[in-house]
N, C-alpha and C positions, 0 to 999 in steps of 0.2 A: 466581500459579503459581510452582512451582519451575522451575529451568532444565530439568529432566528432563520436567516436565509440558508446558512450552512446546514442547520439541522433539518430544514425542509428538503434540501437536496439529498441528504443522507437517508431520510425516511423514504423518499421516492426510490432511491437506489436499493434499499432493502426490499421494497415492494416488488420491483421488477426482477431482482435477483432471486427472490423466493417464488416468482411466478404468480403472485397475487395480483399484480397489475400488468396489463398489456396495453400500453397507450396506443391510441390511434396515430398512424403515421401518414399524414397527407402526402400525396404524390408530389415529388419534387423537393421534399425536405432534405436539406443538406445535413449530413451526419458527421460526427467525429468519433473515432474509436481509440480506446486506450487499453494497453495490455501491461499488466504488472506481473513480472516473473519473480515470484518470491520463493524463499527457502521452504516455506510451509504451504502457502497457497498461491495458485496462479489465478488471476482475476482479469476479466474482460468486461468493459462497459462501453455502451454506445450512448452518445449524447445528441440531442437535436440542436436546431439553430440557437435555441435560447439557453443551452447548457443543461437541459433537463434530461435525466437518465431515462431512456426509452427501452433499453434491453441490457442484459448483463448476467453474469454468472461467475462462480468461483468453484475451484476444486482443490482439495488437498493432494499434494503429490511431492515426492522427493526427487525432483529433476534438476533443481538448482540449489546450490549451497553457497552462502556468503557471496552472492553475485556471480558465481562460477557455474556455467551450464555443465552439469555432470552427465546428463542423459539427453543428448540432443534430439534423438528420435522420440523419446517420451515427451519432451517439451513441445516439439512440433505437433505431436498427436493431441496433446492437451489443448493447445491454442486452437488447433483445427476444430476440435470438438466444441469448444466454447464459441468459436466463430459460427459454426453450423447451427448451434442452438439459438444464437442471437438472430441469425438470418431467418430461421424458421418462425421466430416470434414476429419479426418485422416484415417478412415477405419480400426482402430485397437481398441483393448480393453485396457483401462488404468487401472492399478491396484496398483500403488504406488503414493504417493504425500507427500510433506512436507507442513507444515501449520505454519502460523504466530500467535504470541500473542503479546500484548503490553508488554514492559519491566515491570518486577516486579509484574505481576499478580499472585494471589495465586495459589498454586499447583492444587487446585481443578479445576480452570479455564483452566490451562494448559491441564489437563486431559480431560476437556469438549471439547476443541478444537480438541484434538486427537480423541475423541470418535465421533465427528461429521464427520470427514474425514473417519474414519473406517466404520461408519454406512452408508456412501455413497458408500461403496464398494471399498475403497482405503486403502491399507496398509500404515499407517502413518510412514514414515521413519525418520522424524525429526520435532521438534517443535522449532521455531526460533523467537527471539524477532524482532519486526518490523524494527527498525533502522539497526540492524545487517544484516537482510535480504536485506535491501535496499543497503547496502554497497557491497554486492556481485555483483551488477551492477555498482555502482559508483566507487568502488575500491579506496576509499579515504585512503591515507596513514596517514595523520595528519590533524585533524580538527574535526568537529562534524556533524553528520547526524541527522536531525530533521524530524520525521515523524508526520506531522500535519494531523491527521485523523478526522473521524467524531465526536468521543467522547473525544479523548485524544491527547496530544502532547507527543511523545516519543523522547528521546534524547540518542544518543550513541556517546561518545567521543572516538576518535581513536588516537593511537600513534604508529607509525611504522606499520600501517595496522592492529593493534590489538585493540579490544574494551577494554578500561580500566575502563569505568564507564557508567552506563545507568540510566535513570530516566523516569518516566511517570506521567503526571499530567492531570486531567480533564481540558478540553478546546479544542474545535475544531470546525468542521463544524456544528455540531448540535447547538452549542451556537451561531454561526453566523446566522443560520436560525431562532432561537428563538428571537434574537434581531430584525431581519427583520420583523418577524411576529408581534412583539409588536409595532414596529415603523409604519408599514403599516396597522396594525389592520386586518390581514388576517390569515387564518389557517396555521398551520405549513407546510402542504403539498404545499400550494401556495407559502409560503416563500422559500421553497426548489427550486421551479421552478424559482422564481424571482432571486434567488442567482446565478443561472446558466445561466441567460440571459446576453450575452455580452453587449447588448445595455443598460442594466440597471446597470451593475456593477460599472461604474464610479460614478454614483450618490448615489449608496449604500455604497461605500467605506467609506465616512465620518461617516455613521451610524454604520458600523461594525468595524470601526477602533479600538475601545476599546478592542474588542475580540482579534484582532491581536496583540495589544500592550500587552495583557495578555499572549499570546503565547510567545512573545519575552521576557517578564519578566521571565516566567518559564525557558526559555533557559538561560538567563543571570544569574538567581539565581543558576541554577545547575552548570554552568561553574565557578561561583565564589567559589563553594565548592570543585572543583577539582584542583589538583596541576599541571595538564597537560596544557600547553599553547595551546590555540586554536586561529587560525588566520583566519579561514574561516568556513562558515556554508553552508550546502547543505540542502535545504528544499524539502521533498517529501510528498506523501499523497495527496488525492484529494483536500483538503482544500487549499493546497499550490498553486493550479492553479488559485486562485482568484487574478486578476490583482491588484498589489500594495502591496501584503503581503510581498514580499521580501524587498521592500523599507522600510516598517515599521519596520520589524525585524532588518534590518541593522541600522536604525536610533536609535533604542532602545539599541541594543547590541554594536553598534560601530564596528561590524565585517562585512566584505564583505559577501554577501549572494547570493547564486546561486539557481535557480529553474530550473530543466531540463524540457524539453517538456514532456507533459503528465505525471506529477508527480504521478498520481494515479497508474500508471503501474509499477513504479520502485520497490516497495516492493514485489508485487506478482511475478514479474520476478526474483527478487533476491532470494526469498525463493525457487523457483524451482531449483536454483543452488545447494541447500542443499539436494535435493532429490537424492536418489541413482539411477544413470543411469541404465536403464533396457530396454531390447528389448520386447515390448508388443506383445500380441497375435494378430493375424489377425482377421478380421471380427467383429469389434466392433459394 
């Protein structure tokens, strides 16, 4: 996609996730569903035949940490609720979905993510690592996609549109919140709220800068271990939305760094592209 096309898709995703848009769904439309089980947010999006978001939503919950499902029942309940909300909007029953995992998680956790989706009543058609999923939206030919999530930073290096290496290391939004909690002497939940306050973010940036420098170091270290030349970085994931993170990553890595609008939505939209298109039943 061009940058303009990516931004248009993300704007539409924001509209449907907020409930401001309820696109008409002609009978017989084939749909794709993607689920992103993140450390901070779980996100579900539904795409139509043309890859346009037609339904979706997200909720903050501590049911997964660093790719490990800590609260299986809670994760299932969350995905079930997001599925039900999308079905209510669309008026159809959803029965397929693809799901994300961080790169390099153990096979047991890959299965756990699949089991969560299946226990929520969705046939799991694919399990995709997060940066690879994101690139289904970004369509980067050469470069690196970096998914800065709640618990980990995942990296996918691409050459001629093909993923040639991946990595995943702890450090993400949870670490940002822990630093804020320690600095402000407030509970973690309050730190989460402060982190997302646009009025406070400029004064919090110097406090959390070491976390973002760590993210950048993770990226730089992985790139130093691959023989594929990388001349640009794309940052996605909810933590990438913090103002100033792209500048810090660019300063540390020396590489131009791009953050699309609503980076939280890129990966869940991308994993939906990996779902098998299907025509759902009516009357969800």
